[in-house]
Steps between C-alpha positions, in 0.01 A plus 500: 500500500744254338346212697149593386617524138663157519184356656284651224733369227497157661117500515472603134754240396319228695172595330677479163633158598150384596364614164782321316465179703123478434540524124439180308618427151194415286707249300596314817138505618391353166764226521388405850133488396574281197645217710246218472439213743333314213816525290713386791277197549522406132879532503540286811266231370691486172829467686362226728370321191854413390495229767848570631740786441788341687830641376615151401171400335420440132621771261370350173131440562259769380256441785694391811813605681720804534579526130137534397432747780789731417412504130143594588615776737726640229213497250283694746774758555528533122125575481545779752802627307279563197322768706823679590575693179831318470617573855473143636730217398479141625777245541611181669792542739683168524768382740659162572509407868736236642408187694370544853279322752191598300655494152632149417671614178602833346173655384382788286289744702289740295347828613235676288570873486299791355678835483283813485718792390420873507542519121496249210871564445694463820854518630656155551541586868185678630562780746253357753358147524208382714431127534182318597530124532333174595612140452311280259654167603311274742570191708333203671582366846834361385708794370663287229177333381468643149215279373219502759227760478609829654243760390666781696194724490592723792872411522572672279236516232364795695824700477546407134145613426559833678807564283312407181193707586712808570687446174165495320373817664823699500610409146273772361665775707824695464732539798827673589673177609529158338272244666599133490216248540678176580382153594781274612561127528708300745366672812415168664850371419677790668401837348691405185335707227482816710858452613629470144320816384602698809864403451484603134353839599777550753775402258363734233472788746129551445319754716229269634318752716242266654388136495141398587480122558154341532496151647188333647260796477165341415351346814321665792406199717773346713547143613348588839176598327546870568472745209665832426430683176562862597876529466816345356838444658807663345828354626819706495844478655654800675862453397643401167776238516711769331461722809829396654793669669479879518168505310339281764656697786378831356146367447484386864658821628240709314206290623408392146445132578154516339596712199692258282395471138264204532332628817457843340338335196253319727411831665442655156275210393292532815446874455423494127306171506268613777447836329374348175330187638320627806352246735780250438810530714868422477678371809877526499669193646849580629657181370646399165245219468285268706693333782782282357341510154597674178378655178621643171559851636788364710755472213431864411523624858823307552655684203410842637175563309184622676273194511190394694261207514117518493331207672149428627423531871341160567692214342353150478767231494249234390511677163874565471759242391245220527413208274141530379306249710225441758589358841241434772258727319749790476602625157864586436662670203553846359176535302338818373171426677668581830595851388335840555538688172364830624768493769758422231368793297545736794861387537544563126348849538751589772779381271353695209469825693854497637664363185323738260562802723865413532532435126341838422697690765840668473813335632567539874691818588877460516766621744252573778675627810419639842724793588706436811765773505367634829252413772148634456136455597378475142589256222621615159505262202640551152510287185575510129238621255338225294568513128150396385318797341163420661615510863267736688693493827587285798336357808714514811366225725542447873397253768588431862776246542256239635239548225486238221344742249547861396300738719521821303695710258558828324477568127758729344622597155845575640787256562559615857255487787516587870252329731418569862523130589823404671730250330542343844136391513394445138592302188492698175477422130450677168284398203479652153147590381395547138225718354248215521562442870705181460760466776835324487647271759638678805869580524625504858754776574853448619708751701634786289703809578371849423617650169 
């Protein structure tokens, strides 16, 4: 009789989970639908029109160089801020970088940052911060050539445009977390702008919950001539460099090699992005970045923040890091005419769905543990109750150890749950769910004794 009762409760809970997981937030749906390929095209063409945005290029001209481009980006952010009822503020974040192979002299690197707060008056240290970034600097064939044309349409006008378009659309909405829309400089000189901001966030102890970096996301036809416009790659590393010593040994011992913060964020993006933007997929790449290459999420990941990179599937190296020219009838250069703006818009929609859901959702549950006081055939989890007043309950997720994505779950309003799946064979996690169906990031349990 007890077994039948448990089975019935499990069935009812699974049905409740299915109902919760199918719910979509109308505000998030509206944000996704408002993303415009036409706007993205206009933004990229404006950025390319500055001729070069090399980090070391002209800062005084009103029409050419990195100075003109960053002032224009800031003015656009300020337009969006006027739609935010006082919740968005825009600033330059400046840092001085020392000499290096790609920086002949100490140089000022300037990021353009738009903060979207939950309320017009905000605490100087927000409780939760989400970052979406792209780099607005560009380069020609020679990485220190700061004068030749380097339109940088796809690398990384596309990522910059995604950040700006989401700032435009999301500025009108109110969220639970602070969202930072940031375009950075100095990427081509060594991830300089992103590194400076990430270090500041670490030193100030900010709770940067997630970083979405978009870099080269606007092309669907590769150098081989093959096209792919049905999915985007999301790169994530399994281990944080901070996972050392006993932390690393415990993660390996528990079989949580694929459940570090950045990998878990990629899994979240795939699930939410594909839910709201059906027909366009997200493929998780189990690598920090493309082979022996790097991007602006790296400085965040290296400091222990969850951070991933979005990048197109089919890259074309004739249109990356190339002087604009024609050789033997072949055209080189990173020009907007080689881009696919509907593809870029789909990448932006995936970003929008995951970022807006996460910004609207509660914080991840804390102190999640799997009870291990005695051997057993079932798995019991417990966690602390979230403090947000609109939390409706929790999703307890599970998947086989060899599955890249969550395979099922149980919804509960309690803070303890017993599942029939064995902790030997499954990975578990817990998400907080609010009254609108928004789900937090997953918290992976650690061993805990029975109270």
